[in-house]
NUMINU-428148 format. One record per residue (C-alpha): residue in three letters; x, y, z; residue number from 1. Coordinates in steps of 0.05 Angstrom, whole numbers. Layout:
// residues N
aa	east	north	up	i
Ala	X	Y	Z	NUM
...
//
This chain:
// residues 269
aa	east	north	up	i
Met	-661	-148	-137	1
Pro	-667	-222	-147	2
Asp	-741	-261	-134	3
Glu	-751	-308	-89	4
Ser	-733	-367	-135	5
Asp	-669	-336	-152	6
Ala	-648	-320	-84	7
Ala	-670	-398	-61	8
Lys	-629	-418	-125	9
Ser	-570	-376	-111	10
Lys	-561	-401	-37	11
Lys	-498	-437	-22	12
Asp	-477	-470	45	13
Gly	-535	-436	79	14
Lys	-523	-363	50	15
Gly	-578	-324	10	16
Gly	-594	-257	-17	17
Lys	-541	-205	0	18
Ala	-487	-261	14	19
Ala	-498	-304	-46	20
Arg	-498	-234	-94	21
Glu	-438	-216	-69	22
Glu	-414	-286	-75	23
Glu	-435	-280	-153	24
Val	-402	-208	-156	25
Glu	-328	-234	-126	26
Glu	-330	-289	-176	27
Thr	-342	-244	-234	28
Val	-292	-197	-212	29
Glu	-233	-253	-208	30
Gly	-257	-263	-283	31
Glu	-251	-197	-308	32
Gln	-189	-183	-273	33
Arg	-166	-236	-310	34
Ser	-186	-212	-380	35
Ala	-162	-138	-356	36
Arg	-228	-113	-371	37
Arg	-245	-38	-362	38
Pro	-310	-14	-316	39
Gly	-364	10	-352	40
Thr	-348	-45	-417	41
Arg	-403	-91	-435	42
Arg	-404	-158	-399	43
Pro	-446	-218	-401	44
Gly	-515	-237	-372	45
Gly	-541	-289	-319	46
Arg	-529	-279	-250	47
Thr	-474	-222	-266	48
Ala	-529	-180	-301	49
Arg	-575	-186	-238	50
Thr	-524	-164	-199	51
Arg	-509	-112	-246	52
Ala	-581	-92	-248	53
Ala	-586	-87	-169	54
Val	-528	-34	-171	55
Arg	-557	-1	-228	56
Asp	-620	12	-188	57
Ala	-588	30	-134	58
Val	-541	91	-164	59
Leu	-604	111	-197	60
Ala	-641	113	-137	61
Gly	-589	151	-101	62
Leu	-584	196	-161	63
Thr	-661	210	-156	64
Glu	-655	226	-84	65
His	-595	256	-72	66
Gly	-563	283	-134	67
Tyr	-499	274	-158	68
Pro	-463	318	-98	69
Gly	-496	269	-48	70
Leu	-489	200	-80	71
Thr	-439	150	-40	72
Val	-415	89	-48	73
Glu	-439	71	18	74
Tyr	-510	87	-2	75
Val	-504	41	-65	76
Ala	-474	-12	-30	77
Glu	-539	-12	28	78
His	-587	-6	-29	79
Ser	-563	-59	-77	80
Gly	-544	-111	-26	81
Val	-467	-120	-49	82
His	-414	-105	-6	83
Lys	-378	-36	-15	84
Thr	-307	-71	-14	85
Thr	-330	-110	-77	86
Leu	-362	-55	-112	87
Tyr	-295	-13	-105	88
Arg	-262	-75	-133	89
Arg	-308	-78	-191	90
Trp	-325	-11	-208	91
Glu	-266	29	-178	92
Asn	-306	86	-158	93
Leu	-374	125	-155	94
Glu	-360	150	-229	95
Gly	-347	80	-251	96
Leu	-415	53	-218	97
Ile	-453	119	-253	98
Ala	-420	105	-319	99
Asp	-437	33	-317	100
Ala	-508	46	-300	101
Leu	-515	88	-359	102
Asp	-481	31	-407	103
Leu	-528	-24	-378	104
Ala	-581	29	-396	105
Gly	-557	34	-463	106
Glu	-560	-46	-473	107
Asp	-630	-48	-476	108
Ser	-675	-62	-537	109
Trp	-707	-2	-549	110
Leu	-728	16	-628	111
Pro	-748	87	-658	112
Pro	-821	95	-677	113
Asp	-845	69	-739	114
Thr	-910	102	-753	115
Gly	-898	105	-831	116
Thr	-882	178	-846	117
Leu	-814	220	-826	118
Glu	-863	265	-792	119
Gly	-895	219	-752	120
Asp	-828	181	-732	121
Leu	-798	245	-707	122
Arg	-853	268	-671	123
Ala	-863	211	-633	124
Leu	-789	206	-618	125
Ala	-791	275	-600	126
Arg	-854	266	-552	127
Glu	-819	207	-520	128
Val	-770	256	-494	129
Val	-814	303	-469	130
Asp	-844	239	-428	131
Ala	-776	216	-408	132
Phe	-767	283	-372	133
Thr	-836	305	-350	134
Asp	-873	241	-332	135
Pro	-865	235	-252	136
Ala	-847	163	-260	137
Leu	-788	175	-302	138
Ala	-764	249	-294	139
Ala	-736	245	-226	140
Ser	-681	184	-253	141
Ser	-672	218	-321	142
Ser	-659	289	-304	143
Ala	-604	252	-251	144
Met	-565	223	-304	145
Ile	-563	286	-342	146
Ala	-542	327	-285	147
Ala	-489	279	-267	148
Gly	-455	286	-336	149
Phe	-444	364	-324	150
Gln	-409	341	-255	151
Ser	-367	289	-271	152
Glu	-327	273	-342	153
Arg	-337	195	-339	154
Ala	-403	198	-330	155
Ala	-406	257	-393	156
Gln	-373	205	-433	157
Ala	-419	155	-420	158
Leu	-471	202	-435	159
Arg	-452	222	-498	160
Ala	-448	137	-510	161
Tyr	-514	133	-492	162
Tyr	-543	187	-541	163
Thr	-498	169	-595	164
Glu	-520	93	-595	165
Arg	-593	123	-582	166
Phe	-589	173	-646	167
Arg	-554	117	-686	168
Arg	-616	76	-677	169
Cys	-655	127	-702	170
Glu	-618	134	-767	171
Thr	-664	79	-792	172
Ile	-723	130	-794	173
Val	-689	169	-844	174
Glu	-670	109	-888	175
Arg	-748	88	-892	176
Ala	-766	157	-903	177
Ala	-717	161	-964	178
Gly	-746	91	-987	179
Arg	-817	127	-984	180
Gly	-790	181	-1028	181
Glu	-807	229	-976	182
Leu	-742	268	-975	183
Ser	-746	273	-1050	184
Gln	-741	354	-1048	185
Ala	-673	348	-1021	186
Gly	-646	321	-1087	187
Ala	-662	248	-1110	188
Gly	-729	215	-1144	189
Glu	-765	152	-1113	190
Gly	-733	71	-1120	191
Asp	-686	35	-1082	192
Ala	-629	58	-1112	193
Asp	-639	129	-1110	194
Ala	-661	115	-1036	195
Thr	-593	88	-1022	196
Ala	-559	151	-1051	197
Leu	-607	198	-1016	198
Thr	-594	172	-948	199
Ala	-520	165	-968	200
Ala	-533	238	-973	201
Val	-565	266	-918	202
Asp	-533	269	-851	203
Ala	-585	222	-818	204
Gly	-556	230	-744	205
Ala	-560	306	-754	206
Leu	-633	307	-772	207
Val	-657	264	-718	208
Arg	-622	301	-667	209
Ala	-650	373	-700	210
Ala	-724	342	-679	211
Cys	-705	333	-610	212
Ala	-655	390	-591	213
Pro	-709	448	-582	214
Val	-738	400	-529	215
Phe	-674	391	-498	216
Leu	-643	464	-499	217
Arg	-712	474	-459	218
Leu	-707	424	-408	219
Phe	-630	442	-392	220
Ile	-608	509	-417	221
Thr	-668	559	-417	222
Arg	-710	510	-365	223
Glu	-775	538	-396	224
Pro	-837	482	-393	225
Val	-839	428	-452	226
Asp	-898	393	-480	227
Thr	-923	357	-536	228
Ala	-933	417	-577	229
Leu	-868	438	-571	230
Ala	-847	363	-594	231
Asp	-893	371	-656	232
Arg	-862	431	-677	233
Ser	-796	405	-675	234
Ala	-812	352	-713	235
Ala	-843	389	-769	236
Ala	-787	446	-765	237
Ala	-737	385	-773	238
Val	-778	357	-834	239
Ala	-783	423	-871	240
Ala	-708	436	-859	241
Ala	-690	364	-887	242
Arg	-731	377	-947	243
Ala	-695	441	-962	244
Gly	-626	409	-967	245
Ala	-606	424	-891	246
Phe	-581	362	-877	247
Thr	-550	345	-948	248
Thr	-476	333	-942	249
Ser	-434	359	-986	250
Gly	-402	313	-1044	251
Thr	-386	246	-1018	252
Arg	-375	257	-949	253
Gly	-443	213	-920	254
Met	-440	233	-851	255
Ser	-502	194	-833	256
Gly	-459	137	-791	257
Thr	-426	147	-721	258
Gly	-381	188	-753	259
Gly	-427	240	-773	260
Thr	-474	234	-711	261
Gly	-418	234	-652	262
Gly	-406	310	-658	263
Ala	-468	329	-643	264
Ala	-492	290	-581	265
Gly	-460	336	-533	266
Ser	-508	385	-563	267
Ala	-571	347	-566	268
Ser	-562	327	-494	269
//
């Protein structure tokens, strides 16, 4: 939501707060209709970004409070300060609102851990997943977004895109490890040239997913408790498997990019 200074700056002809934000969104709608942008695609920042963030916060609050079946456009309108007519025009429907909330979450500046070792990085990554779904301040909204993906195909697509991008960023963990020679047992020596060849021969996306998969399995399939001990074991097992060649691709397949990671997104999340 805009702060007091933002609201003061956005007043037009005596309008402020909710009215000003609706006016901003109306201007954005007109511009985006001219450029034929599909709801849920990335958009520029500025005043529109603040409005979009307010809508995202309302969607997350509604999912947390009522779940996907109980979330309504009326709820989002009331809690975001944007008229529901504008919401329908801009996001089309409830699924569009949820998809865009995930889209916006994926546009952050998050970077994977950099502890100095492969196992340390994977351990920290797996612990982040545990924290996201067990920390009282984060767990409700994180779980609500996952649940929405099981009930809406549009939300599922956005969820897959979110985690595909997250794991793509994590592939740098494997690149750093190869540069340090930590994966030499998978079939290469140390040195920049060898590290490059090794990284191309290891499915980096599959490796980082393997470090987190046991956590997601317990969270959403078996519904068992998760903790840092599980995260640490998962990371250690992934490292051991990598050194044994479990994630080495055949020939010149080199699926460490989005082609090698996209197919596993659903199983990881």
